[in-house]
Every structure is written in C-alpha cells, then in structure tokens.
C-alpha positions, 0 to 999 in steps of 0.5 A: 545721477546717483543723487537723482536716483536717491531723490526719486526713491525717497520721493516714491517712499514718501508717497507710498507712506502717505498713501498707506497713512491715508488708507489707515486713517480712512479705515479707522474712521469708517464709516463716517457717513451714510452707508449705501447698499445699492440693489441693482434690481427692483424692490421685491427680488431676492437680493432686495429682500436680503438687503432689507433684512440685513440693513438694521443689523448693519446700521446698529453694528456700524453706528451709521445710517444704512440705506437700501437704494434700488437702481434697476436697469439693464439686468443689474448692470447699471447699479453694479456699474455705479458701485464699480465706479464709486470711491473705494471707501466702503460707503457704497456697496452692492448686493448682487445675486447669482446672475452677477456671474451669468452677466459677464458670461453672456455679455461681452460689452459690460462697462466694468470688469466683473472680477477686477473692478469690484471687491468681494466682501461676503456671500450673505445667503444662498438658496437651491434652485429646484428642478420641477415638472408639470404635475401631469408629466409622467416622471417622478425623478430627474432620471425618469424625466431625462429618459422621457426627453431622450425618448422624444428629442426636441419635443419637451419644452422648458421655461425660463425667466428669460434668455441668457438667465441663470435658469437658461444656462443651468438647463443647458448645462443639464441637457449637455451632461444628460445628452438631451435636447429640449425647446427653450421657451423664455418668459419675462420673469420667474413668475410667468415661467412658473405659471407656464409649467403649472398650466402645462405650456411647458413641461419643465423649469429650473426655478427658485424655491420661493416661487415654486414652493407654494405650487409644490405644496398645492400639487400643481407642480412636482419637484424632481431634484434640488440643485444644492450639492447636499440635500436641503433641510426644507426638502430632506427627501428630494434627491440632489441633481448630483445624486441623480446621475450628474456628480458635482452638479450645483445650481443655487441662487446666492446673494452677496455684498461687493464694494469697489475695487481698491477698498482698504482691506481693514474696511472690507474685513470690518464689513465682512465681520459684521455681516458674519456676526449678523448671520449668527443672529437667530432672528435674522436666520429665521427671517431668511428661512421664511424666504427660503434662504440659508445663511452663508457667510465666510471670508472675502476670498471664499466669495471671490472663489465662487464668483471666479469659478462660476464665471468660468463655468457659465462662459463655457456653457454660454459658448457651447450653447451659443447663448448671448444676452439680447 
C-alpha cells in the first residue's frame, strides 16, 4: 500500500513538473503565430477604435502579425465567448468595453462565467460618461435638474442606447440615490439616443463624450455633470456627479484586454507590459485623446478589481430596478 501511494505521488509530481515545463516553454516561445484581438462589436465602436490604434504598437513589440477581428452578435456575448473557449495561450484576446460588466448583471444565461472563464490582462483606456440635458431644459447643474425631476415625478424622460445598457443602469442608480423618478425611453444605439435629447423628445441622457461633445459645442445640448471621480481635463469647469451631491459616484466607459482563463502568467505579464509601454507613447496618447479616451494601464489585478466591483454594483442596481436583458 505504501509502495502504491509513493508510486502515485511520484506520478503526480512528474505530471505537475511536465505541465510546468510545457507552460514555461509556451511562455518562452510566445508569440509563435498570429495574435488575434477579437472585438465583439461591429467596426467603429469604442473598443474597435482602441484595438485598431493599439494594433501596430503590439505588432511591433511582439514581432508577430496582430489582427483585429470583429465578431459582433448578442450584445458582445458571441465574440467574448469565442475567447473564453479558446486555447489559453495568449494568441486569442478580446477587447471588451465597460458593457462587459453590465451583461452578467442583466443576463443570467451567459455561455461563460465572466469572472472565472476570462483572464484580465490590462485596462487600456477610459472615458467619462457625460450627463446632458436638452438646451431648453431650465437646469444648469445636476442639482437643479434633480430638483426639476422631484417637482414633476415621472414626467421627465431620459434616453438610453437600449434597455439593460450601461447608460440605463447608471441613470437608475442616479435616480435611486437622488430619490427621483423618470420615464425610460430606450433607443437602438447611442446616436439615436443623442438625437432624441437634441430634438427635445427626451430631456436627459447619460452618454459618451465622443457622441455628445459636438452637440455640446454646438449648444444643442448642455452638459451638467461628468461621470469621472475627478474633473476631466477636457471639461475642467464641469463638476463631477460626486461633487454634485452623490459622493463616490462614478460612471465611465472603459476598454480593456482579456485572455482565456488559464493563460500562463508570464504571457499575461508580457502582454500587460507591452500595452503599458504603448500607452506611454505620445503619438498613441494623442490619438486616443482625439477619441475622448484617456490612457489607463496598470496591472492585471487592477483591471480585475474593476470588473469584479462593477459586476457586483450593476447586479444590485439591476435587481433593485428589475432590469433584465431582452
């Protein structure tokens, strides 16, 4: 019996050493073929733009061809699932947006576990969401708008890019904290939602900087707060939501790279280091700024903390407001 135990133990040790040896070898030879960045949305979106700006930097640093592969479908689920089920060797990555943490909060039937089946690599960039109103609304600040909403419960409308979107959850969180009630009008995308505010069909929206900035400059909508925890350099005079009476309130869009769970840590660290290095390149920083994006960077652990924290937050908001993906 002792001999059998010792034989089993020796076999397990040998298997472990072999696995570690294969992992080390894989890490040393990475990358040995094309690296694919899957974007789980159509071309032209925030994560697609960032992936294409980052692509030449990674290609040069890794010494391999890097392809941006758009695999749209099911609100980002199809492309993300393809990476979750891919070989964990770092050659297939996914560039997700902040909707990545909204999806598990509003959809209980995902084909993957958001936290367990994907490995965080790095947050690449972030951009604050803006809280805007139609130019004719008699509110110059978020506090004034909240006062208007309290004076007319349920009579003000807010636009979103769709039901169960990040904008929907952010507005419901704001409403819950401020003690107001508004009517939700979902649209098919951010551009139609922005158009609705401009036309006065809705009074309010939480919308991306990229979509809202031209209309703010034209005077057809008014920004009354910014969703970042600190004031954004693009809008130094615009108070944050936190400053406007809701401490700790944050509403930002971000984009980041994930790999399949089980990707060897040396490969994750290599990818993380190369992205962080690229984000210090003045040319890339300038191109990101043109899209309203601030470089992020940091460790895989930093990114994972954001993902886990947001999933918990949005799950609570979705449950309280009874928001479910259609």
